[in-house]
C-alpha atoms as one frame of an Amber mdcrd trajectory, in Angstrom:
protein
 -30.882  60.078 -63.125 -33.302  63.028 -63.180 -33.934  65.189 -60.128 -37.623
  64.371 -60.426 -36.842  60.642 -60.114 -34.546  61.280 -57.149 -37.234  63.321
 -55.361 -39.762  60.500 -55.945 -37.289  57.937 -54.571 -36.656  60.150 -51.527
 -40.414  60.373 -50.946 -40.731  56.588 -51.247 -37.745  56.196 -48.909 -39.392
  58.268 -46.179 -42.650  56.373 -46.692 -40.714  53.123 -46.256 -41.722  51.677
 -49.619 -38.384  51.641 -51.441 -36.704  48.461 -52.536 -33.105  47.606 -51.734
 -32.089  48.494 -55.295 -33.814  51.903 -55.072 -32.102  52.631 -51.755 -28.782
  51.749 -53.353 -29.567  54.216 -56.174 -30.164  56.924 -53.565 -26.904  56.116
 -51.792 -25.026  56.211 -55.085 -26.630  59.546 -55.958 -25.844  61.171 -52.603
 -22.203  60.066 -52.708 -21.699  62.812 -55.319 -20.135  66.115 -54.480 -22.377
  68.349 -52.375 -21.896  71.241 -54.823 -23.805  69.352 -57.533 -26.769  68.618
 -55.266 -29.724  71.013 -55.076 -30.058  72.922 -51.797 -33.174  71.045 -50.653
 -31.419  67.645 -51.040 -28.114  68.590 -49.338 -29.321  67.599 -45.829 -30.133
  64.132 -47.183 -26.494  63.677 -48.173 -25.594  63.577 -44.487 -28.370  61.032
 -43.866 -27.159  58.657 -46.550 -23.518  59.223 -45.618 -24.433  58.342 -42.021
 -26.343  55.295 -43.241 -23.335  54.137 -45.236 -21.068  54.755 -42.279 -23.414
  52.753 -40.029 -23.402  49.926 -42.531 -19.593  49.839 -42.409 -19.648  49.993
 -38.610 -22.185  47.170 -38.422 -20.057  45.048 -40.759 -17.009  45.690 -38.598
 -18.911  44.985 -35.405 -20.351  41.797 -36.875 -16.786  40.727 -37.658 -15.750
  41.518 -34.090 -18.821  39.657 -32.810 -17.743  36.665 -34.878 -14.232  36.947
 -33.422 -15.646  37.240 -29.901 -17.953  34.297 -30.437 -15.059  32.190 -31.720
 -13.028  33.206 -28.658 -15.987  32.324 -26.459 -16.294  28.969 -28.209 -12.600
  28.300 -27.619 -13.022  29.372 -24.011 -16.031  27.085 -23.593 -14.087  24.240
 -25.198 -11.147  24.726 -22.847 -13.550  24.902 -19.889 -15.105  21.612 -20.990
 -11.676  20.016 -21.308 -10.694  21.246 -17.853 -13.964  19.947 -16.442 -13.439
  16.524 -18.042  -9.881  16.328 -16.740 -11.110  17.300 -13.265 -13.811  14.630
 -13.355 -11.251  12.041 -14.473  -8.894  13.070 -11.661 -11.672  12.838  -9.071
 -12.647   9.437 -10.441  -9.054   8.222 -10.158  -8.762   9.494  -6.575 -11.988
   7.715  -5.609 -10.852   4.479  -7.284  -7.488   4.642  -5.523  -9.158   5.341
  -2.172 -11.521   2.391  -2.589  -8.619   0.187  -3.633  -6.592   1.313  -0.631
  -9.473   0.549   1.728  -9.889  -2.911   0.225  -6.143  -3.580   0.365  -6.062
  -2.329   3.938  -8.473  -5.067   4.905  -6.054  -7.703   3.669  -2.815  -6.112
   4.857  -3.498  -6.468   8.582  -2.411 -10.038   9.225   0.392 -12.053  10.704
   1.745 -15.578  10.244   2.050 -17.659  13.395   3.310 -21.227  13.120   2.681
 -21.132   9.361  -0.926 -19.995   9.686  -2.229 -16.600   8.669  -4.229 -14.774
  11.338  -5.929 -11.380  11.485  -6.869 -11.558  15.161  -5.222  -8.498  16.680
  -5.183  -9.894  20.222  -3.270 -13.008  19.189  -0.864 -10.937  17.069  -0.290
  -8.544  19.973   0.317 -11.394  22.442   2.759 -13.137  20.083   4.595  -9.882
  19.366   4.963  -9.249  23.109   6.296 -12.755  23.563   8.812 -12.283  20.736
   9.943  -8.981  22.209  10.363 -10.589  25.618  12.593 -13.225  24.059  14.901
 -10.672  22.425  14.946  -8.227  25.329  18.031  -7.865  27.530  17.650 -10.375
  30.356  21.320 -10.901  30.920  21.647 -14.689  30.628  19.157 -15.036  27.841
  20.729 -12.552  25.427  21.195 -15.072  22.679  18.315 -17.461  23.402  16.321
 -15.906  20.548  19.035 -16.918  18.080  18.883 -20.483  19.319  15.108 -20.503
  18.856  15.476 -19.295  15.280  17.754 -22.178  14.500  15.358 -24.660  16.067
  12.416 -23.407  13.975  14.362 -23.816  10.745  15.255 -27.425  11.660  11.594
 -28.296  12.238  10.712 -27.775   8.611
């Protein structure tokens, strides 16, 4: 390439009217040894060397950005999984609590004379009576055992 053509391309470059191919020609030209270049074009060698270096840096940084974005995507995915597991655990706790409350309503009962009752006053009175029967009254120590036998004969 002639020096005249290079100078015209440099002029076009600074005017901002060069094409990508023309800029590549300038980069290729300025890669040459600085001893071959004319004195007035030597400062441009540093410009194009810097430009090439920046291109390499931007390629490397874009690769690192891609790596970071993939790490961020993995991080977001693991956060979503953790969130879903947490929601499922909360749901299970709520279901178990509701179930326990419902079961608690049916667990508080007693059977008296073959009938199921949930009246706490009656259950308390009958429990007191049963405890009185089995308490130590001296003569009546074994009366409760006799009552048990009588109840089984009634059936």
